[in-house]
N, C-alpha and C positions, 0 to 999 in steps of 0.2 A: 697483102701487098699494100704498103703505106703510100699515102698521098703527100706530095710536097706542099710546102706552104703556098706556093704560087698556084697550084691546082685547087687547093681549098678556097682561096680567094676568088678564083674564077667561078667556081661552083656557087659560092654565096652570091656573087654578082648576078649570075644567071637566075637564081631563085628570086632575087629582088626585082629583076626585070619582069619575070612572070607575074609576080604579085601586083606590080604596078599596072600591067595590062588588064588583069582581072578587075581591079578597082575601077579602071577607066570604063570597062564595059558595063559595070554595074551602075555607074553614075549617069550613063547616057540614057536620055529619055526615049522610050519606044512608044510608037503609036499603037495603042491598044484598043482604040475605037471607043465610041460612046456606049454606055450601058446604063441601065436603070438599076439602082440598088434596091432590092426588096428585102426588108427585114423579116427573117424567118421567125415565126412565133416560137417563143421559148417553150420547150416541152414542159408539160404539166408534171410536176414532181409526183412520184408515186407516193400514195398515202401509206403511212406506216400501218403495218398490219395490226388489227385490233387484238389487244391482249386482255382477256378478261381478268378482272381484279381477283387476285388469289387471297383468300382470307388468311391472314397471318396467324400461324399457330403459336401457341405459347411454347417457349423453350422447355424441353424436358429437364427433369432434375439431373444435374451432372452426376456422372458415375463416381466422381471423387467425393461428392457429398454423401452419396449412399455408402461408400466404403468408410468414410470418416465416421458417420453416425453409427454404422454397424460396429466399427471398432470401439467407439466409446461405450456402446451398449454391452459389448463383450467384456470390457474392463469392469463395468458396474456389476455384471453377473459374476465375474471372477471374484470380485470382492465379496459378493454375497455368499458364494460357495466357500470362500476361505473362512468367512465368519462362521458359517454353519459347521465346517470341519473343526474349527477351534472349539466351538461349543460342545460338539460331540466328544472330543478328546478331553475336555475339561480344563484345558490350559488357557482358554480365552474367556476371561471374565467379562461381564457387561461393561465395566469401566474401560477395559482394554479394547473391546469392540468399538466403543464410541470414539476413543482416542485414535484408533487406527483409521476408522472411517473419516474422522475429521482431518487427519494428516493426509489421507488419500485425496479428499476433496481439495484441500489447500494445495497439494502437489499438482493436481491437474490444472488448477488455476495458474500456478507458477510456471508450469511447463508451457501452457499456452502463451503466457506473456513472454517467455524466453524465446519462443519460436515465431513471434509475431513479425520479426524483421524479415524472415524468409518468405512466409506466405500468410498474410494477415487473415484472410478469409478462412483458410483451412485450419490455421492455428486456433481460431476462435471456437472450434468445436470442443477442444479440451476444457477450457474454462466453463463451457456450458454444462458438460458432464459434472464438473466439480461443484458447480452451484447446486445442481440437483442432489448430489451426495450430501452437501452441507445442510440443505433443507431437511432431507430425510434423517440425517444424524441428529439434528436439533429436536425434531418431533419425536424421534425414537427415544432420545435421552430423557425427555420430559414425560411423554405419554406412556411409554412401554416400561422403561426401566426406573423412572422416577429418580434419576440421578441429579437432575438440575431442577431448581424451583421454577415457579411460574414466571417470576420477574426476569430471571436469567434467560428463560426460553423466549420471552417477548423481545428482550434486548437482542438476543442472537438472531432472531428472525428479522428484526429491523436492520441489523448490521448486514445480514446477507442480502436483503433487498437493496440497501444502499450500494453494496459491492456490485450487485447486478447492474444497477444504473451506471455505475462508474465503468464497468466493462462494456456496457452498451455504448457509452461515449468513446471509450478507448478503441473498440473494434468496429464502431459504426454498424452495429448489428442490433436489430430490433428484438431479437429473440431474448436477449438479457432483460429488456424492459418487460417483455411478457412474463418471464420468470418472476421478476420483482412484483409485478401487479398481482399475478396469481398467488404468489407466496404471501403477500401482505394481506390481501382481501380474503383469502381462505383461512388465515390463521385463526380468526374467531370461531370458525366452524370446528377446528381441531383443539383449540385451547379454551376450555370452559371459563377460565378466569377472565377472558376478554369480554365475555357476554354476561357477566354477573349483574351489571347495572346498564340500563338502556342508554343513559346519558354517556357513560364511559365508551360504550360501543359506537355511539354517534360521533363522539369526539375522535375516537381512533380512526374511523373511516374518513371523517372530514379532513383530518391531518394528512392522510395518505392521498386523498383526492387533490388537495392543494399542492402536495409535493409532485405528483405525477403531472399535473397541469403545468407546473413550472418546468419540469424536466422536458415535457413535450415541446414547450416554447423554446427552451434552451437547445435541445437537440434537433429542433425543426422536424418533428415526426408527429403527425396528427394521430396515428394509430395508438400512440401511448395513452392519450387522454380518452380516446374512444373506448379502448379496452377497460380502462379504469372506470369509466362511466357505467358500462354494463355491470361490472363486478360490484361496484359500490351500491347501485340501486337494487340489484337482485340479491346480493349477499345480505344486506341489512334487512330487506323485506323477508327473506327466507328465515333468518334467525328470529325476527320479531314475531312472525306468525307461529313459529314452532314453540317459542318460549314465553311470549307475553300476551298474545292476542286473546287467549282464553282465561286470562286472570281477571279477578274482580277489578283491579286497577291496572289496565294494560299499558299505561304510559303512552297513550295515543298522541298526546301533544308533542312529545319528543320525536315520535316517528314522523308526524306531519311536518314539523319544523326541519327535520333532517332531510326529507325528500325535497323540500323547497330550497334548502341551502345547496343541495347537490345540483339542482336545476340552475341556480344562479352561478355556481362555480363553473360548471362545464359550459354553459351558454356564454358566460363572460370569457372563458378560456378560448372558445372558438373564435369569438370576435377579436380578442387580443392577438391570437396567433395570426389571423388574417391581416390585421393592421401592421403588426411588427415585421412580418416577413413578406409583406406585399403578395400574399398567396391567397388569391380569391378562390372561393369554393366554386368549382364547376358543377355541372348537373350530377355527374356520377358520384363525386365526393359528397355532395349534399345529400344524396339518397342514402349514403352510408351513415349520415348523422341522424336520419329520421328514426330508426328503431329505438335508440336510447331515449329520444324525446317522447316517442309514443309510449314506451315502457313507463317513463316518469308520469305521464298523464294518467295512464291506467292505474298505477299504484297509488298515486296521490289522490285521485278522485275516489277510489275505492275507500280509502281511509276517511276522506272528508264526508262522503256519502253515509258512512256508518256512524261517525261521531259528531259531525257538524252538517247535518243534512240540509238545513235551510240556507247555509252559507256556501255550500259546495259549488254551485254554479257561479256565484260571484267571485269566489277565489280563483276558479278556473279562468274567468274573464280577466282577472287581475294578472294571472300568469301570462296570458296572451299579450296584455299591455306591456309587461316586463320584457317579453321577447321582442315586441315591436320597438321598444326603446333601445334595446341592445343592437338590433338591426340598423336602426336609424343612426346610431353612433358609428357603427362600422361604415355605413354608407356615406356619412358625413366625412369620414377620413379619406375616402376615395373620390368623393365629389361626383359619384355616378352610381346607378343601380348595380347591385350585385346579384347575378343570376342565381348562384347557389343559395345565398342567404334568402333571396326572394322565394325560392322554391320551399325552403324550410318554413319560412314564415307563412306562406300561403297554405301549406299542408296543415300546420298546427292551427291556423285560423279556421280552416275548413272544419276541422274536427271539433274545436271548441265552440264555434258558432252553431254548428248543427246539433251537437250533443247538449252542451250546457245551456245555450240560449234557446234554441228551437224546441228541443225535446223536454228539457227540465224546467226552464223559467217561463216559457210562453204558455198562457192558458189555452186549453183546447179550443175554446170558442173563437179565439183570435188566430188560430193556426191557418185557416184558409185565406184570411186577409193578409197574413204574413207571406203566403205563397204568391199572392198578387204583387206585394211589395218586392219580393225577390225577383219576380219577372221584370218589373220596372227597372230594378238595379241592373239586371243583366242586359236589358235592351239599351239602356243609357250607356253602359260600359262598351258594348259592341258598336254602338253608333258613333261614339267619340273616338275609340281606339282601333276599330276594325277587329280583325282576327287576333285573339289574345296570345300573349307569349306562353310558351310551354310552362314557364315557371308559375303562371297564374292559373293553370288548369285545375288544380285541386280546389281553389276557392270558387272558381266558376262552376265546378262540378257540384259543390255544396249548395250554392244558390239554385242551380238547375234541379238538383234533387228535391229541394224544398218546393220548388214550383211544380214539378211533375207530380209529386205526391198529392198536393192539394188540387191540382187540375183534375187528376183522376178521381179524387174524392168528390169534387163538385160535379163531374160528369155522371158518376154513378149515384149521386145524391146519398153518399154514405155518411151516416152519423152527423147530419147537419141540422137536426131538430132544434138544438140550442144555439145554433149560430145565427146571428142577426143577418137577415137577407139571404139565408141559405139557399132558397129556391132560385135565386137570381145569380148565384155565384158562377154557374156555368156560362151565363151570358156575359158576365164581367170578364171571365178568362178568355172567352172568344173575342171580345172587343180588344183585349190587351194583345192577344196573338195576332189579330188582323192589323192592329196599329204597328206592332213590331215588324211584321212583314212589309208593310207599306214604307216604313222609314228605313229598313235595312236592305231593301231589294236592290239598291244601287251601291251598297257597301260591298267591299271585296271580302265576301264570305263564301264558303262552299255552297253550291246550288242545292245539295241535299239538305243542308240546314235550313235554307229558305223554304224549300218545299215542305220540310217537316213542320215549320211554323204554320204554313198555310193549311195543310191537311189536319193538323191537330186543332187549329182554329175552327175548321169545318165540323170536326167531331164535337167540339164544345158547343158550337152554335146549334147543332142539331140536337144535342142533349138538353139544351135550355128549354125548348117548348115541351119536351117530354116531362121535365120536372115541374113546369108551370101549369100546363093544361092537363085535364083528366080525360078529355075526349080525343078520339082518333082524328076527327076531321080537322080541328085547328092545328094539330101537329103536321098533318100532310100539307095543309095550306101554307104553313110557315116554312116548311122545307122547300116547297115549290117556289115560294117568293125568294128564299135565300139563293137558290140555284140561279134564278133569273137575274136577281140583283148582282150576283157575282159576275155573270156574263156582261151585264151592262157596264159595271165598273171596269172590267177587263178591257172592253172596247174603248172606254173613256180614257184610261191611262195607258192603253196599248201594251198590255201585259199578257203574253201567251200562256205563261204558267198558270195564272189565275183563271184564264178561260178554260184551259184543259182540266183544272181541278174542279170546275163546275160540273163536269161530266160525272164525277164521283158522287156528287149530291143527287144528280138526276138518277143515277143507278140505284143508290140506296133508297131514294123515294119510290122508285118503281117497284123494287123488291118489297118494300114495306106495304105498299098498297096490295100487291098480288098475294103476298104470303101472310099478312096480318090483318089489314083493314077489311078484306073481303070475307074473312073467316068469322062466322057467327055474328055478323053485323046486321043491323036493320037495313031494309031495302034502300031507304033514303040515304043512309050513311054510305052504302056501297055506291050508289049513283053519284053522290057528291064526291067521293074519293076518286072515282074514275073520271069524272068531269075535270076535277083539278089536275089529275095526272095527264089527261089528254091535252088540255089547254097549255099546261106548263111545258110539256114535251114539244108541242108544236112551236110555241114562242121560243123555246130554247134552241130548237133546230134552226129557226129563222135567224136568230141572233148569232148562232155559232158559224153560219155561213159568212159572216162579216169578219171572222177572226183569222182569215187565211194569211193576211199580210202583217199580223201583229209581230212585235219584237219578241225574241226568245227571252 
């Protein structure tokens, strides 16, 4: 039933009146009384539940890669069986085999290039198989069938390597660079003509080293020049030892120069790569550069030691200087220290200084004093810089090893007859250790390290009278005085660790008197040792009562 216009207007007017009354009631102030507003404390947000860090696992090899490589391998095997079948039937001559294999390799490369628009990564598997077939075809044609001469084989290998580098750039896949490096550096192992003359082999390897360094910088891939460094150093050395080392004229000069040139090439490439791409070596990447550097040092020093024995340490030090200059050039480019380069330099310096300088150049009669000098260098370094960076740990370790070897040698009085002041070396090491503890005890270093300085100093100080005196009584008296003096100094400088360490001296002194001094000793010597022990222990106990409030 519909409403008339007049009724609709009446209803609208009634609604407007009701709304107006409601608005009036809302605007009217009501007496709600006084009250005090108290702010409720905001609830403490719940802490997020702790989620332990989950070690990220490396992604497994994709199934598509497994299928792709399996497919390529099946194609290579099919080609091999086809060739075998043709040979068995007599219609496939060697020339036809080589031509078919060559066409197959080129076909795989072309197929990969044609499919690159659809799936670049997966399509790159086909040219990889093609490159392998081309390498095998070339080697088979020259070594097995003698269808192509040496010069053609070398040229073909070089072209295949260049093709691999181009494919590496085209597909952004390092696997082609690995094919190229392996193919080029292993060619002299398979082609005797490349190793007929040592200088020709050196030139061949050096040319490829320069090329791969340039490609690594161009393609921004460090692994290329690292793999090349491994293969160049090891490949040349293997061939040289197999073919020339036992000859009357082994051409050692060319071998030494070659290794040195490789060192300069790859060290310079590392620095240039870092500067050009602003890609500083981090610690993990720097560790990856250490093996080829250590391989170079071992191979080069072996040659130098055999043919230039007197000059070998000096040439090793010169190589350290060259590496230092390369590092300083890279550091100058960035205007700040480079952690990775510093780690490489520190490691190489540690090896060269310990081996070439300490073991080879330094006379044995000066070695203990060199240990004292190494301790002074370490103490000064730690005092000025505090706890060293991890990049400097190899060099710190080398100095520490030199110090420890000679400290033990002085404590045990081992082979010191020809060393000037050999009987007093233990006392000198003790003084140096005590001084190091005194100056470093306020430096931010691990407490275990400071305690080690102190206790090794006690060992050395207790070994000194054993080396100097021949009688038991002076040794026991010296140890007792050392323990009491340690307590007095501890109270003076308020050092609890020093006070506690004096108990070690008391304990060793008591054990010495009871187990050694009283055994087969004259009565007066026994009485004297017991008197010294008793007096020192009593004075030590009286002094130790005053150490309760010393600083830790």
